[in-house]
All heavy atoms as an XYZ file, in Angstrom:
906
protein
N      19.880     -3.349      9.511
C      19.125     -2.136      9.375
C      17.718     -2.461      8.888
O      17.534     -3.355      8.114
C      19.814     -1.203      8.403
C      19.117      0.104      8.213
S      19.951      1.224      7.093
C      19.044      0.800      5.605
N      16.775     -1.707      9.398
C      15.392     -1.866      8.892
C      14.820     -0.484      8.671
O      15.300      0.509      9.216
C      14.522     -2.602      9.931
O      14.406     -1.887     11.133
N      13.805     -0.430      7.847
C      13.111      0.822      7.564
C      12.183      1.129      8.706
O      11.400      0.275      9.104
C      12.400      0.709      6.223
C      13.388      0.542      5.077
C      11.546      1.981      5.992
C      12.727      0.259      3.745
N      12.233      2.333      9.214
C      11.361      2.737     10.313
C       9.922      2.983      9.842
O       8.977      2.500     10.480
N       9.756      3.730      8.784
C       8.436      3.963      8.181
C       8.621      4.577      6.816
O       9.686      5.033      6.453
C       7.563      4.876      9.067
C       8.034      6.268      9.255
C       7.659      7.294      8.372
C       8.948      6.609     10.249
C       8.097      8.599      8.551
C       9.376      7.916     10.425
C       8.974      8.876      9.559
O       9.407     10.149      9.699
N       7.566      4.544      6.033
C       7.554      5.196      4.716
C       6.400      6.174      4.707
O       5.403      5.977      5.432
C       7.415      4.207      3.542
C       8.614      3.273      3.470
C       6.082      3.451      3.621
N       6.521      7.239      3.929
C       5.417      8.182      3.751
C       5.005      8.165      2.288
O       5.857      8.016      1.410
C       5.755      9.608      4.176
O       6.832     10.085      3.411
C       6.116      9.651      5.662
N       3.739      8.349      2.077
C       3.159      8.365      0.734
C       2.355      9.638      0.566
O       1.495      9.921      1.401
C       2.261      7.128      0.509
C       3.061      5.855      0.715
C       1.599      7.160     -0.902
C       2.193      4.602      0.859
N       2.665     10.440     -0.455
C       1.982     11.681     -0.652
C       0.587     11.513     -1.186
O       0.355     10.683     -2.041
N      -0.280     12.367     -0.730
C      -1.670     12.375     -1.204
C      -2.108     13.850     -1.282
O      -1.875     14.643     -0.395
C      -2.579     11.633     -0.257
N      -2.797     14.185     -2.362
C      -3.299     15.548     -2.530
C      -4.381     15.848     -1.477
O      -4.472     16.944     -0.972
C      -3.860     15.770     -3.939
N      -5.177     14.833     -1.147
C      -6.270     14.950     -0.179
C      -6.194     13.704      0.697
O      -6.624     12.613      0.243
C      -7.568     15.066     -0.926
C      -8.789     15.210      0.001
O      -8.691     14.810      1.201
O      -9.803     15.709     -0.449
N      -5.633     13.814      1.874
C      -5.463     12.680      2.760
C      -6.781     12.002      3.041
O      -6.864     10.777      2.961
C      -4.740     13.079      4.049
C      -4.689     11.928      5.048
C      -3.316     13.567      3.736
N      -7.814     12.755      3.367
C      -9.124     12.134      3.686
C      -9.643     11.325      2.489
O     -10.206     10.250      2.686
C     -10.140     13.188      4.105
C      -9.823     13.798      5.462
O      -9.193     13.095      6.314
O     -10.180     14.944      5.736
N      -9.497     11.840      1.291
C      -9.968     11.120      0.137
C      -9.151      9.895     -0.170
O      -9.649      8.921     -0.757
C      -9.960     12.036     -1.095
N      -7.905      9.852      0.251
C      -7.011      8.677      0.056
C      -7.288      7.550      1.041
O      -6.936      6.412      0.747
C      -5.588      9.148      0.141
N      -7.893      7.852      2.183
C      -8.020      6.862      3.238
C      -8.853      5.629      2.839
O      -8.460      4.519      3.226
C      -8.616      7.502      4.470
C      -7.692      8.598      5.108
C      -8.351      9.110      6.377
C      -6.318      8.050      5.388
N      -9.955      5.738      2.083
C     -10.672      4.501      1.710
C      -9.786      3.505      0.954
O      -9.863      2.289      1.194
C     -11.856      4.999      0.866
C     -12.075      6.390      1.351
C     -10.710      6.932      1.678
N      -8.938      4.022      0.050
C      -8.022      3.150     -0.712
C      -7.080      2.440      0.240
O      -6.934      1.198      0.222
C      -7.255      3.953     -1.749
C      -6.175      3.123     -2.442
C      -6.488      2.391     -3.575
C      -4.905      3.113     -1.964
C      -5.525      1.633     -4.179
C      -3.904      2.343     -2.600
C      -4.217      1.629     -3.707
N      -6.390      3.163      1.113
C      -5.418      2.598      2.026
C      -6.075      1.751      3.100
O      -5.547      0.710      3.522
C      -4.501      3.643      2.606
C      -3.541      4.201      1.540
C      -3.765      5.402      0.946
C      -2.464      3.461      1.146
C      -2.945      5.883     -0.041
C      -1.605      3.911      0.165
C      -1.832      5.147     -0.433
N      -7.273      2.160      3.593
C      -8.000      1.329      4.549
C      -8.256     -0.040      3.967
O      -8.087     -1.071      4.609
C      -9.324      1.977      4.906
C      -9.231      3.178      5.836
O      -8.122      3.480      6.401
O     -10.257      3.872      6.008
N      -8.711     -0.069      2.706
C      -9.080     -1.329      2.061
C      -7.828     -2.173      1.731
O      -7.750     -3.362      2.108
C      -9.839     -1.074      0.812
N      -6.854     -1.608      1.051
C      -5.701     -2.345      0.586
C      -4.835     -2.825      1.740
O      -4.464     -3.968      1.807
C      -4.877     -1.487     -0.374
N      -4.538     -1.912      2.696
C      -3.715     -2.293      3.830
C      -4.505     -3.122      4.877
O      -3.966     -4.011      5.481
C      -3.075     -1.095      4.489
C      -2.134     -0.303      3.575
C      -1.589      0.924      4.314
C      -0.972     -1.169      3.093
N      -5.790     -2.813      4.988
C      -6.647     -3.569      5.904
C      -6.762     -5.053      5.512
O      -6.853     -5.899      6.374
N      -6.675     -5.312      4.206
C      -6.744     -6.705      3.729
C      -5.571     -7.526      4.215
O      -5.612     -8.750      4.214
C      -6.822     -6.713      2.222
N      -4.511     -6.861      4.641
C      -3.283     -7.549      5.147
C      -3.159     -7.440      6.676
O      -2.115     -7.740      7.230
C      -2.030     -6.956      4.485
C      -1.983     -7.128      3.017
S      -0.442     -6.486      2.339
C      -0.422     -4.831      2.950
N      -4.204     -6.973      7.319
C      -4.174     -6.899      8.759
C      -3.639     -5.615      9.335
O      -3.399     -5.505     10.513
N      -3.456     -4.571      8.472
C      -3.023     -3.269      8.950
C      -4.218     -2.473      9.410
O      -5.318     -2.659      8.889
C      -2.294     -2.487      7.859
C      -0.864     -2.870      7.647
C      -0.489     -4.199      7.423
C       0.112     -1.890      7.581
C       0.845     -4.522      7.168
C       1.458     -2.250      7.300
C       1.787     -3.574      7.136
O       3.084     -3.910      6.898
N      -4.001     -1.598     10.401
C      -5.085     -0.728     10.810
C      -4.580      0.684     10.839
O      -3.391      0.954     10.956
C      -5.635     -1.155     12.192
C      -4.600     -1.137     13.280
C      -5.143     -1.703     14.603
O      -6.328     -2.053     14.664
O      -4.380     -1.742     15.567
N      -5.512      1.621     10.702
C      -5.189      3.024     10.692
C      -5.416      3.640     12.077
O      -6.390      3.377     12.718
C      -6.088      3.785      9.716
C      -5.908      5.300      9.723
C      -6.601      6.009      8.597
N      -7.903      5.565      8.221
C      -9.043      6.156      8.635
N      -9.015      7.197      9.463
N     -10.202      5.685      8.233
N      -4.425      4.411     12.534
C      -4.553      5.155     13.713
C      -5.400      6.391     13.434
O      -5.721      6.697     12.269
N      -5.763      7.144     14.438
C      -6.584      8.333     14.255
C      -5.742      9.418     13.493
O      -4.638      9.708     13.919
C      -6.976      8.896     15.631
C      -8.052      9.952     15.550
C      -9.347      9.451     14.935
O      -9.715      8.280     15.180
O      -9.976     10.217     14.246
N      -6.252      9.900     12.364
C      -5.521     10.949     11.653
C      -5.224     12.168     12.556
O      -6.063     12.507     13.372
C      -6.438     11.311     10.502
C      -7.307     10.150     10.299
C      -7.487      9.564     11.684
N      -4.043     12.720     12.392
C      -3.682     13.874     13.221
C      -2.790     14.796     12.435
O      -1.812     14.373     11.841
C      -2.940     13.348     14.472
O      -2.474     14.452     15.256
N      -3.102     16.109     12.463
C      -2.270     17.094     11.827
C      -2.103     16.887     10.338
O      -1.049     17.208      9.786
N      -3.104     16.327      9.687
C      -3.029     16.105      8.234
C      -2.362     14.784      7.871
O      -2.117     14.501      6.693
N      -1.992     13.988      8.867
C      -1.350     12.683      8.612
C      -2.275     11.564      9.054
O      -3.055     11.684      9.949
C      -0.099     12.557      9.518
C       1.073     13.343      9.101
C       1.240     14.715      9.237
C       2.262     12.886      8.530
N       2.455     15.113      8.733
C       3.102     13.959      8.285
C       2.701     11.612      8.115
C       4.350     13.835      7.733
C       3.938     11.474      7.565
C       4.731     12.586      7.345
N      -2.106     10.425      8.390
C      -2.735      9.160      8.807
C      -1.635      8.110      8.785
O      -0.861      8.035      7.822
C      -3.866      8.759      7.864
N      -1.536      7.335      9.869
C      -0.514      6.288      9.927
C      -1.186      4.911     10.032
O      -2.202      4.763     10.712
C       0.402      6.497     11.122
C       1.611      7.276     10.784
C       1.647      8.649     11.080
C       2.728      6.691     10.214
C       2.782      9.394     10.784
C       3.842      7.435      9.915
C       3.876      8.780     10.185
N      -0.597      3.941      9.382
C      -1.045      2.565      9.382
C       0.072      1.665      9.936
O       1.256      1.970      9.733
C      -1.380      2.073      7.957
C      -2.556      2.758      7.369
C      -2.412      4.010      6.760
C      -3.805      2.151      7.390
C      -3.541      4.618      6.184
C      -4.902      2.833      6.823
C      -4.734      4.028      6.219
O      -5.826      4.648      5.648
N      -0.344      0.546     10.513
C       0.599     -0.424     10.941
C      -0.128     -1.752     11.226
O      -1.348     -1.818     11.238
N       0.653     -2.826     11.428
C       0.033     -4.110     11.773
C      -0.750     -3.945     13.063
O      -0.374     -3.207     13.963
C       1.208     -5.017     11.967
C       2.392     -4.347     11.372
C       2.118     -2.926     11.403
N      -1.873     -4.664     13.163
C      -2.705     -4.582     14.362
C      -1.832     -4.928     15.569
O      -1.112     -5.926     15.577
C      -3.882     -5.564     14.261
C      -4.920     -5.083     13.283
C      -6.130     -5.975     13.194
C      -7.048     -5.407     12.182
N      -8.146     -6.260     11.839
N      -1.843     -4.003     16.537
C      -1.064     -4.183     17.752
C       0.401     -3.856     17.579
O       1.184     -3.966     18.512
N       0.811     -3.428     16.364
C       2.237     -3.104     16.152
C       2.445     -1.624     15.953
O       1.539     -0.808     16.121
N       3.630     -1.283     15.605
C       4.040      0.112     15.389
C       3.579      0.629     14.050
O       3.638     -0.133     13.032
C       5.538      0.276     15.469
O       5.979     -0.047     16.764
N       3.167      1.891     13.949
C       2.835      2.473     12.647
C       4.055      2.477     11.743
O       5.173      2.782     12.234
C       2.402      3.884     12.984
C       2.168      3.924     14.447
C       3.018      2.842     15.021
N       3.863      2.166     10.501
C       4.996      2.090      9.577
C       4.726      2.721      8.204
O       5.633      2.833      7.386
C       5.488      0.662      9.427
S       4.254     -0.483      8.837
N       3.508      3.109      7.963
C       3.132      3.725      6.713
C       2.346      5.012      6.960
O       1.294      4.969      7.584
C       2.270      2.799      5.802
C       1.900      3.478      4.498
C       2.980      1.501      5.559
N       2.859      6.163      6.517
C       2.237      7.424      6.742
C       1.683      7.956      5.441
O       2.328      7.901      4.398
N       0.475      8.534      5.483
C      -0.156      9.185      4.326
C      -0.248     10.703      4.693
O      -0.734     11.040      5.729
C      -1.553      8.633      4.049
C      -1.598      7.134      4.079
C      -2.130      9.246      2.763
C      -0.686      6.490      3.024
N       0.278     11.542      3.816
C       0.316     12.978      4.115
C       0.358     13.786      2.842
O       0.679     13.284      1.747
C       1.548     13.294      4.957
S       3.110     13.002      4.107
N       0.081     15.096      2.962
C       0.278     16.032      1.857
C       1.767     16.286      1.834
O       2.419     16.349      2.884
C      -0.472     17.305      2.121
C      -1.989     17.172      1.977
C      -2.726     18.498      2.004
N      -2.151     19.535      1.183
C      -2.380     19.699     -0.144
N      -3.126     18.844     -0.790
N      -1.820     20.699     -0.805
N       2.345     16.456      0.660
C       3.766     16.754      0.563
C       4.122     18.019      1.334
O       3.380     19.044      1.247
C       4.019     16.918     -0.926
C       2.969     16.087     -1.586
C       1.761     16.226     -0.709
N       5.159     17.950      2.113
C       5.604     19.074      2.956
C       5.913     20.325      2.164
O       5.691     21.434      2.634
C       6.815     18.649      3.785
C       7.300     19.684      4.730
N       6.627     20.078      5.857
C       8.414     20.462      4.685
C       7.288     21.024      6.460
N       8.383     21.293      5.733
N       6.450     20.173      0.942
C       6.857     21.314      0.158
C       5.697     22.039     -0.529
O       5.882     23.044     -1.171
C       7.904     20.895     -0.886
C       7.372     19.969     -1.946
O       6.161     19.685     -1.988
O       8.214     19.521     -2.770
N       4.461     21.525     -0.310
C       3.296     22.183     -0.901
C       3.077     21.924     -2.358
O       2.076     22.347     -2.943
N       3.997     21.185     -2.977
C       3.815     20.822     -4.375
C       2.808     19.669     -4.508
O       2.409     19.052     -3.518
C       5.164     20.401     -4.982
C       6.228     21.488     -5.005
C       5.858     22.652     -5.956
O       5.337     22.366     -7.027
O       6.145     23.776     -5.590
N       2.405     19.373     -5.744
C       1.395     18.345     -5.970
C       2.006     16.964     -5.582
O       3.187     16.689     -5.770
C       1.044     18.306     -7.470
N       1.119     16.139     -5.004
C       1.494     14.723     -4.754
C       1.598     14.007     -6.081
O       0.773     14.171     -6.946
C       0.445     14.045     -3.891
N       2.686     13.272     -6.308
C       2.863     12.540     -7.528
C       3.689     11.300     -7.277
O       4.457     11.251     -6.310
C       3.529     13.387     -8.610
C       4.919     13.911     -8.214
C       5.406     14.953     -9.204
N       6.692     15.511     -8.782
C       6.858     16.470     -7.912
N       5.793     17.022     -7.317
N       8.043     16.905     -7.579
N       3.543     10.320     -8.107
C       4.254      9.053     -7.949
C       5.716      9.211     -8.408
O       5.981      9.991     -9.339
C       3.568      7.989     -8.799
N       6.603      8.569     -7.720
C       7.984      8.584     -8.110
C       8.251      7.534     -9.188
O       7.905      6.354     -8.999
N       8.853      7.905    -10.276
C       9.146      6.968    -11.340
C      10.185      5.983    -10.906
O      11.301      6.365    -10.519
C       9.619      7.721    -12.590
C       9.747      6.836    -13.786
O       9.093      5.800    -13.871
N      10.619      7.188    -14.715
N       9.888      4.706    -10.938
C      10.819      3.678    -10.529
C      10.713      3.314     -9.021
O      11.390      2.390     -8.614
N       9.941      4.032     -8.277
C       9.811      3.731     -6.844
C       8.603      2.800     -6.650
O       7.527      3.013     -7.228
C       9.628      5.012     -6.054
C      10.882      5.858     -6.119
C       9.269      4.698     -4.563
C      10.751      7.245     -5.495
N       8.776      1.764     -5.837
C       7.742      0.838     -5.503
C       7.873      0.486     -4.036
O       8.968      0.264     -3.541
C       7.750     -0.389     -6.362
C       6.642     -1.392     -6.040
S       6.703     -2.845     -7.122
C       8.179     -3.661     -6.499
N       6.742      0.380     -3.346
C       6.757     -0.060     -1.981
C       6.162     -1.463     -1.957
O       5.054     -1.668     -2.470
C       5.948      0.885     -1.075
C       6.588      2.284     -1.100
C       5.873      0.342      0.353
C       5.737      3.354     -0.437
N       6.841     -2.393     -1.324
C       6.380     -3.792     -1.258
C       6.005     -4.129      0.200
O       6.807     -3.861      1.106
C       7.438     -4.733     -1.791
N       4.854     -4.707      0.383
C       4.397     -5.141      1.672
C       4.381     -6.660      1.704
O       3.761     -7.306      0.817
C       2.984     -4.631      1.946
C       2.854     -3.146      2.035
C       2.430     -2.380      1.007
C       3.263     -2.484      3.239
C       2.332     -0.996      1.086
C       3.168     -1.087      3.328
C       2.717     -0.370      2.252
N       4.991     -7.227      2.736
C       4.981     -8.693      2.874
C       3.665     -9.078      3.559
O       3.358     -8.601      4.629
C       6.156     -9.162      3.729
C       6.212    -10.686      3.857
C       7.334    -11.131      4.782
N       8.618    -10.743      4.292
C       9.446    -11.559      3.616
N       9.083    -12.789      3.346
N      10.638    -11.122      3.235
N       2.919     -9.966      2.889
C       1.684    -10.496      3.469
C       2.009    -11.819      4.108
O       3.116    -12.364      3.968
C       0.644    -10.680      2.339
N       1.051    -12.361      4.824
C       1.214    -13.643      5.495
C       0.730    -14.797      4.642
O       1.202    -15.932      4.807
C       0.545    -13.629      6.825
C       1.162    -12.669      7.834
C       0.459    -12.649      9.155
O      -0.378    -13.549      9.441
O       0.763    -11.722      9.933
N      -0.278    -14.566      3.758
C      -0.863    -15.659      3.000
C      -1.138    -15.183      1.540
O      -1.251    -13.970      1.291
C      -2.190    -16.110      3.601
O      -3.133    -15.045      3.514
C      -1.984    -16.520      5.080
N      -1.317    -16.127      0.682
C      -1.742    -15.812     -0.698
C      -3.115    -15.186     -0.695
O      -3.399    -14.311     -1.534
C      -1.662    -17.057     -1.562
C      -0.278    -17.566     -1.825
C      -0.249    -18.806     -2.695
O      -1.234    -19.194     -3.276
N       0.921    -19.440     -2.770
N      -3.967    -15.639      0.234
C      -5.304    -15.043      0.279
C      -5.200    -13.557      0.598
O      -5.998    -12.754      0.061
C      -6.166    -15.744      1.384
C      -6.656    -17.115      0.950
O      -6.696    -17.371     -0.272
O      -7.026    -17.881      1.825
N      -4.281    -13.153      1.464
C      -4.120    -11.710      1.779
C      -3.643    -10.962      0.561
O      -4.035     -9.834      0.308
C      -3.122    -11.535      2.916
C      -3.675    -11.845      4.282
C      -2.685    -11.561      5.373
O      -1.474    -11.547      5.184
N      -3.194    -11.315      6.575
N      -2.770    -11.580     -0.241
C      -2.286    -10.946     -1.488
C      -3.469    -10.680     -2.438
O      -3.616     -9.583     -2.959
C      -1.185    -11.843     -2.178
C      -0.878    -11.276     -3.578
C       0.037    -11.915     -1.327
N      -4.280    -11.718     -2.623
C      -5.449    -11.582     -3.479
C      -6.436    -10.536     -2.939
O      -6.937     -9.729     -3.693
C      -6.134    -12.927     -3.697
C      -5.326    -13.911     -4.563
C      -6.098    -15.183     -4.873
N      -6.245    -16.029     -3.706
C      -5.390    -16.952     -3.328
N      -4.248    -17.113     -3.991
N      -5.601    -17.678     -2.268
N      -6.649    -10.568     -1.646
C      -7.594     -9.606     -1.020
C      -7.096     -8.181     -1.123
O      -7.869     -7.274     -1.434
C      -7.841     -9.983      0.445
N      -5.816     -7.970     -0.904
C      -5.296     -6.597     -0.978
C      -5.359     -6.071     -2.428
O      -5.725     -4.919     -2.641
C      -3.822     -6.571     -0.490
N      -5.044     -6.898     -3.369
C      -5.105     -6.531     -4.798
C      -6.527     -6.180     -5.154
O      -6.806     -5.108     -5.767
C      -4.580     -7.649     -5.670
C      -4.461     -7.316     -7.093
N      -5.472     -7.710     -8.014
C      -3.561     -6.594     -7.851
C      -5.124     -7.315     -9.218
N      -3.975     -6.630     -9.123
N      -7.492     -7.028     -4.787
C      -8.905     -6.815     -5.092
C      -9.407     -5.522     -4.420
O     -10.115     -4.698     -5.044
C      -9.743     -7.955     -4.691
N      -9.011     -5.327     -3.166
C      -9.460     -4.126     -2.422
C      -8.901     -2.868     -3.067
O      -9.581     -1.861     -3.163
C      -9.055     -4.234     -0.959
N      -7.653     -2.905     -3.484
C      -7.013     -1.737     -4.124
C      -7.758     -1.394     -5.425
O      -8.076     -0.214     -5.650
C      -5.540     -2.033     -4.429
N      -8.071     -2.369     -6.229
C      -8.773     -2.076     -7.506
C     -10.195     -1.597     -7.235
O     -10.681     -0.749     -7.956
C      -8.786     -3.319     -8.386
C      -7.418     -3.888     -8.788
C      -7.555     -5.009     -9.795
C      -6.484     -2.798     -9.330
N     -10.827     -2.134     -6.193
C     -12.220     -1.720     -5.893
C     -12.329     -0.342     -5.357
O     -13.429      0.244     -5.348
C     -12.832     -2.735     -4.927
N     -11.230      0.240     -4.901
C     -11.281      1.594     -4.307
C     -10.472      2.606     -5.097
O      -9.916      3.564     -4.517
C     -10.769      1.520     -2.832
O      -9.466      0.944     -2.803
C     -11.719      0.739     -1.939
N     -10.387      2.421     -6.387
C      -9.790      3.427     -7.254
C      -8.366      3.144     -7.730
O      -7.782      3.949     -8.454
N      -7.787      2.050     -7.306
C      -6.462      1.691     -7.751
C      -6.481      1.095     -9.151
O      -7.502      0.751     -9.679
N      -5.270      0.965     -9.725
C      -5.175      0.313    -11.055
C      -4.254     -0.875    -10.996
O      -3.287     -0.916    -10.231
C      -4.672      1.349    -12.096
O      -3.456      1.857    -11.723
N      -4.543     -1.827    -11.832
C      -3.819     -3.110    -11.858
C      -2.453     -2.917    -12.516
O      -2.315     -2.322    -13.575
C      -4.607     -4.136    -12.615
C      -3.963     -5.484    -12.690
O      -3.285     -5.875    -11.721
O      -4.085     -6.162    -13.742
N      -1.435     -3.474    -11.880
C      -0.054     -3.503    -12.460
C       0.442     -4.922    -12.554
O       1.612     -5.136    -12.880
C       0.863     -2.652    -11.639
C       0.725     -1.159    -11.807
C       1.275     -0.643    -13.143
O       2.365     -1.141    -13.562
O       0.660      0.235    -13.767
N      -0.403     -5.906    -12.238
C       0.011     -7.306    -12.259
C      -0.861     -8.130    -11.338
O      -0.753     -7.957    -10.105
N      -1.638     -8.998    -11.877
C      -2.602     -9.790    -11.091
C      -1.855    -10.721    -10.142
O      -0.693    -11.049    -10.366
C      -3.477    -10.623    -12.027
N      -2.521    -11.176     -9.094
C      -1.878    -12.107     -8.153
C      -1.409    -13.370     -8.872
O      -2.109    -13.911     -9.714
C      -3.005    -12.437     -7.161
C      -3.904    -11.264     -7.227
C      -3.855    -10.782     -8.640
N      -0.223    -13.806     -8.514
C       0.347    -15.048     -9.090
C       1.762    -15.167     -8.724
O       2.374    -14.327     -8.104
N       2.302    -16.323     -9.140
C       3.733    -16.553     -8.920
C       4.593    -15.793     -9.859
O       4.250    -15.561    -11.023
C       4.079    -18.077     -9.051
C       3.553    -18.871     -7.895
C       2.421    -19.636     -8.006
C       4.207    -18.837     -6.673
C       1.927    -20.357     -6.916
C       3.757    -19.569     -5.588
C       2.625    -20.354     -5.717
N       5.762    -15.335     -9.398
C       6.737    -14.647    -10.182
C       8.043    -15.354     -9.996
O       8.531    -15.435     -8.881
C       6.889    -13.156     -9.774
C       5.633    -12.331     -9.699
C       4.977    -12.212    -11.093
N       3.980    -11.133    -11.158
C       2.733    -11.218    -10.740
N       2.272    -12.277    -10.110
N       1.916    -10.226    -10.928
N       8.667    -15.918    -11.065
C       8.125    -16.074    -12.427
C       6.908    -17.036    -12.412
O       6.741    -17.740    -11.434
C       9.319    -16.652    -13.216
C      10.155    -17.332    -12.182
C       9.985    -16.572    -10.929
N       6.144    -17.017    -13.488
C       4.894    -17.788    -13.526
C       5.078    -19.282    -13.211
O       4.216    -19.901    -12.614
C       4.379    -17.629    -14.951
C       4.974    -16.344    -15.353
C       6.309    -16.233    -14.695
N       6.233    -19.833    -13.524
C       6.494    -21.230    -13.232
C       7.062    -21.441    -11.807
O       7.352    -22.546    -11.395
C       7.425    -21.861    -14.277
C       8.816    -21.286    -14.296
C       8.933    -19.972    -15.086
O       7.973    -19.454    -15.618
O      10.057    -19.497    -15.145
N       7.257    -20.360    -11.082
C       7.852    -20.442     -9.763
C       6.883    -20.923     -8.692
O       5.658    -21.079     -8.936
N       7.392    -21.150     -7.528
C       6.578    -21.612     -6.408
C       6.947    -20.903     -5.113
O       6.400    -21.214     -4.078
C       6.757    -23.145     -6.189
O       8.165    -23.380     -5.919
C       6.312    -23.937     -7.392
N       7.843    -19.926     -5.135
C       8.329    -19.286     -3.909
C       7.822    -17.857     -3.721
O       7.555    -17.434     -2.591
C       9.826    -19.315     -3.860
C      10.410    -20.694     -3.711
C      11.901    -20.712     -3.570
O      12.431    -19.729     -3.040
O      12.525    -21.705     -3.963
N       7.747    -17.071     -4.772
C       7.331    -15.669     -4.671
C       5.949    -15.510     -5.288
O       5.795    -15.626     -6.529
C       8.363    -14.748     -5.392
C       8.093    -13.285     -5.220
C       8.694    -12.579     -4.173
C       7.215    -12.621     -6.033
C       8.422    -11.227     -4.009
C       6.940    -11.235     -5.886
C       7.559    -10.568     -4.858
N       4.978    -15.208     -4.460
C       3.598    -15.020     -4.924
C       3.260    -13.539     -4.660
O       3.269    -13.112     -3.496
C       2.628    -15.957     -4.171
C       1.233    -15.897     -4.675
C       0.809    -16.768     -5.677
C       0.319    -14.998     -4.143
C      -0.482    -16.762     -6.123
C      -0.975    -14.979     -4.601
C      -1.404    -15.839     -5.588
O      -2.681    -15.841     -6.048
N       2.977    -12.789     -5.708
C       2.745    -11.363     -5.478
C       1.725    -10.794     -6.420
O       1.236    -11.413     -7.380
N       1.326     -9.557     -6.125
C       0.389     -8.777     -6.966
C       0.857     -7.351     -6.943
O       1.466     -6.911     -5.977
C      -1.029     -8.876     -6.426
N       0.577     -6.603     -8.004
C       1.033     -5.227     -8.146
C      -0.142     -4.325     -8.488
O      -1.007     -4.709     -9.302
C       2.088     -5.173     -9.256
C       3.295     -6.022     -8.980
C       3.278     -7.377     -9.308
C       4.429     -5.488     -8.369
C       4.357     -8.160     -9.028
C       5.535     -6.270     -8.091
C       5.491     -7.637     -8.406
O       6.564     -8.433     -8.140
N      -0.112     -3.123     -7.934
C      -1.163     -2.162     -8.219
C      -0.673     -0.767     -7.924
O       0.381     -0.575     -7.315
C      -2.432     -2.448     -7.389
C      -2.202     -2.582     -5.941
C      -2.213     -1.503     -5.078
C      -2.004     -3.832     -5.357
C      -2.012     -1.636     -3.725
C      -1.774     -4.009     -4.003
C      -1.796     -2.891     -3.162
N      -1.406      0.218     -8.425
C      -1.094      1.640     -8.142
C      -2.293      2.271     -7.426
O      -3.401      1.902     -7.638
C      -0.852      2.417     -9.459
C       0.470      1.954    -10.120
C       0.798      2.834    -11.309
N       1.962      2.341    -11.991
C       3.203      2.759    -11.771
N       3.458      3.688    -10.865
N       4.190      2.254    -12.436
N      -1.934      3.218     -6.540
C      -3.026      3.965     -5.872
C      -3.511      5.037     -6.861
O      -2.992      5.217     -7.917
C      -2.528      4.561     -4.555
C      -1.515      5.673     -4.670
O      -1.217      6.140     -5.785
O      -0.998      6.110     -3.618
N      -4.574      5.793     -6.478
C      -5.123      6.804     -7.400
C      -4.115      7.903     -7.771
O      -4.279      8.571     -8.806
C      -6.293      7.379     -6.617
C      -6.785      6.242     -5.788
C      -5.512      5.560     -5.356
N      -3.075      8.144     -6.958
C      -2.050      9.134     -7.327
C      -1.058      8.580     -8.340
O      -0.440      9.341     -9.070
C      -1.329      9.606     -6.011
C      -0.094     10.454     -6.361
C      -2.264     10.353     -5.125
N      -0.919      7.260     -8.353
C       0.006      6.609     -9.284
C       1.195      5.928     -8.580
O       2.042      5.335     -9.268
N       1.227      5.929     -7.264
C       2.280      5.217     -6.524
C       2.100      3.730     -6.757
O       0.996      3.194     -6.722
C       2.194      5.514     -5.015
C       2.484      6.943     -4.723
O       3.565      7.444     -4.979
N       1.488      7.664     -4.189
N       3.250      3.022     -6.963
C       3.187      1.585     -7.226
C       3.495      0.802     -5.969
O       4.390      1.116     -5.224
C       4.211      1.229     -8.325
C       4.102     -0.219     -8.786
C       4.999     -0.501     -9.963
C       4.865     -1.929    -10.416
N       5.744     -2.228    -11.570
N       2.714     -0.292     -5.813
C       2.823     -1.161     -4.654
C       2.869     -2.624     -5.066
O       2.293     -2.988     -6.097
C       1.642     -0.990     -3.696
C       1.483      0.408     -3.200
C       0.686      1.311     -3.827
C       2.170      0.809     -2.054
C       0.538      2.623     -3.362
C       2.080      2.099     -1.588
C       1.260      2.992     -2.242
N       3.548     -3.432     -4.275
C       3.517     -4.881     -4.394
C       3.074     -5.399     -3.063
O       3.432     -4.902     -2.023
C       4.908     -5.382     -4.766
S       5.027     -7.185     -4.767
N       2.290     -6.464     -3.112
C       1.966     -7.220     -1.904
C       2.376     -8.673     -2.260
O       2.048     -9.182     -3.320
C       0.443     -7.213     -1.603
C       0.114     -8.070     -0.436
C      -0.034     -5.788     -1.381
N       3.156     -9.305     -1.364
C       3.703    -10.579     -1.705
C       3.866    -11.524     -0.503
O       3.902    -11.080      0.644
C       5.071    -10.398     -2.372
C       6.171     -9.986     -1.392
C       7.042    -10.892     -0.871
C       6.293     -8.648     -1.005
C       8.038    -10.506      0.038
C       7.276     -8.279     -0.112
C       8.120     -9.193      0.428
O       9.069     -8.809      1.296
N       3.998    -12.796     -0.823
C       4.415    -13.842      0.141
C       5.603    -14.512     -0.472
O       5.583    -14.881     -1.665
C       3.266    -14.877      0.359
C       3.764    -16.014      1.256
C       2.034    -14.208      0.891
N       6.640    -14.736      0.318
C       7.842    -15.427     -0.223
C       8.305    -16.419      0.795
O       8.108    -16.314      1.977
C       8.932    -14.456     -0.505
């Protein structure tokens, strides 16, 4: 089984796009043309797999406690670039790029939150 796509709530989709353009773009994702209040991202030449939208129920967009979305990058440079891009566009740091555990050599990741508070990991394993 694989996940088809994930959606991330945003109070203002247009205002959220610079953050996601930068953070996901650093890993080779591109945004399709926004349509009907949605914006979808996916690997260049691949299927869209991340949707940004206003919550369907009309309630405020908010981060889920304990929920994190992890994106597999291809290189450590992409991990560092995505983390830096996220922080430069209004995100907050949840863990600088590095090995986890620190003495490890297999899992290299970085953690950050978007302006709404959703938590993300970008990693190479």
